[in-house]
C-alpha positions, 0 to 999 in steps of 0.5 A: 662585826659591823664596820664604823664609818667616820665622816669628816663632821665626826672627826672635826667634832672630835679634834673640837673637844680635844681642843677644848680640854687643852687650857691653851686652846680653850679660851681663844675657842671660847672668845672665837664662839662668842665672837660668832654669836656677836655677829648676831647680837646687839644690845637694845633698850629694855621695854620701859617698864623694865627699866630701873630707877637708880638714886645718882651716886659716886662709884668709888673706884681705884683707876689702872695707875692706882688713883683714887677717884670718884665716878658720877652715875646718874648725875647728868651724864650718860654712863657705860658700866662695865663688869668684867675680867681679863680671864673670861671669854665673852668679856675678851670677845666683847672688848673690841666693840667696847673699844671702839665705841669708846673711841667715838663716845669717850667724851660724850659719856662716863665709861667705866669698866670694873674689875676685880682682878690684880691690876698687875694682870689687868695692865699687861692684859690691856697693853698686850691687847692694845686697849686705850679704855678706862679700867677701874677697881672697885673701892665700894660694894656693888649698888643692890640694883647693879649686881650681878654675878654673870661676867660680863654684864654691862649697863647703860645708864641715862644722865639721870640714873635709869638703867636703860641696858642690861646685858649679860654676855658678850655684845656687839657694843660697836652696832648701829643699834647702840651707837642710834640709842646712845645719840638719843641719850647724848642729844648734843 
């Protein structure tokens, strides 16, 4: 019989796969993998021919405290729109970059982070992580041009309602490239 030699790499791979099977370690590992991906990937504007024009509309939402609001999209102000969830590892990975972007651009444009989760779960998550983000719960169907069955899906919509960026999956929203794009859309 041949004796099998296990290398350190094989042992690490087996331990990694076992850790992925355990629910308590799966999410942190997935978040970490997504953060690594974000180191090399930053969203950018789509080619002009791929950009979609929305009819300006009001997104009917409830804020994290239970107040109803109507947030204008495509009516004179740039909008960052995010569909996300607390249980989604790519969403968790990119939220710190969104928080940093919101800290600098929150007064210049609309930030709308939408989730369909239980508000109590979302409030606990936001408090635990220390985020101060504009979290909302939709009170209307997602407009067809913004529908995606993938989380996270994020959009940058210009002041006239044109979708400039559509990004699925975790991305670094606090990059120089994103900031330059937003500065170009928000010239003041």
